[in-house]
C-alpha positions, 0 to 999 in steps of 0.5 A: 477369481481366486485359485484354489490352494495347491495343497490338499484340502482336508476337512476334519469332522471332529466327532467322527474323525472323518477326513475327505481328501480333495487333492485330485480335484485340486490338482486338476484345477491347478493344471487348468489354470497353469495352461491358461496362463502359459497360453497368455505368455505368462511365466507363472501361475499368479494372476496379476491384478489389473490397474484401472486409471482413476478418473478424478474429477477434482484434478487441478483445473483452477486458474494459476495460484495467485502467488505466481502473479508478477505485476508491473510496478509504476513509480512516482515521487509519492511511492510505488503502485500497481495501476489499472493496466497491470490489473488488466494484464493479470486478468487476461492471464486468467487470474480472478479479481480475488486472486489479484487482490490476495496477491497484492496484499501478500506482496504488500503492493498498493493500487492506483485509484483506478485499479482500486475502483476496478477491483471493487476496492474503493475503500482505499480512495481516501477522499470519500472519508472527508478531505479538506483543502488548507492553503492549497494542501489536501488534508484529512483530520482525525474524524476522517481517519476514524471513518477510514478505519471503520471501513476496514482500512488499516493505519499502514494502508491509510498512510500508504494511500495518502502518499499516493493520493497526495493527502496530508494530515492534521496534527491530531490525525498525525499523532493518532497514526504515529506520525508525530515527526510531522508535527513541526512544533516538535522540532522547535517553533517560535512565535515572532511578532504573532507569527509561528516560525521555524529557524534553520536549526529547527528545519535541520532537526526535522530533516534529521528526524526523517522529514523531507523538505517537501513535507516540511513545506507542506506541513508548514502550510497546514500548521500555519508555520513560516520560516526564517530567512536562512531556513527559507533559503535552505528550503528553496523558498527564497521568494519569501525573502521580501527584501529582493522586491525592493525595500527602503529605510525610512527614519530607521525603519525598513519598508516596502512601497506599493511597487515592491508589494506588486512585485512580490504578488507577481512572484506568487506571494499572497497578501497573507504571505507578504504580511506574515513575512513582513512581521518575521523580517521586520518590514513595514509598509508605505501608506498605499501598500497598506491600503492594498494589503488591508490591515 
């Protein structure tokens, strides 16, 4: 209730110049208010407003913000990733799957296939778009890359998940993804007796461009590229140097007999490997070795 002013209230009637003084009534009321306040221990006659705490139903009752998620990172030769156990830990801390996914993206982290499945993010499992095995290497062609893009997977994600999932790319796919450094012909490939091959100088150029030895070997298989003897030794592929299995010079021609071919096969060389490297290394075969290898 608002208290009346301590000053006299004077009402003027303009036409009749009549005034009514109300000071006595006001004085009585003010005195009453002061006595009441003093009885309550207040030092003045002002009435302090009461402050009522607001019951805000919109107060922060949500789970923790996703920016605060710290994931355990697993590492492999193919890269770093968040595995299923790390996702389960984040869930147990009260984070929703949406928050986990958002945090992974904001931190530029990638998921294992199991984690991707658990978070309903299976679009990042690249095999579903079409992966072929070539010379023991899993690879995606350009059509498969386009299918992944159509499913909402970014090029950077295709590249990252291909490393985690052990998948390489065909030549056209490499070019489309901006990965032309893995096209070995760019570093110098020669045709020797019908076999495409890189010498040591070409291997060094690929290395200088940022291609690892393991990648040179992998893309050599995919692109049908073999290596000269010095390149083989440099890459740790000396098992393809055929002279170690036993050769003989017959009428000025270096040749491998059946026993030598069998030793090469026992060391992991396929018939195609033996025939291709024989061409590169100017080695011929005896009659029985030829019969085994086929013409």
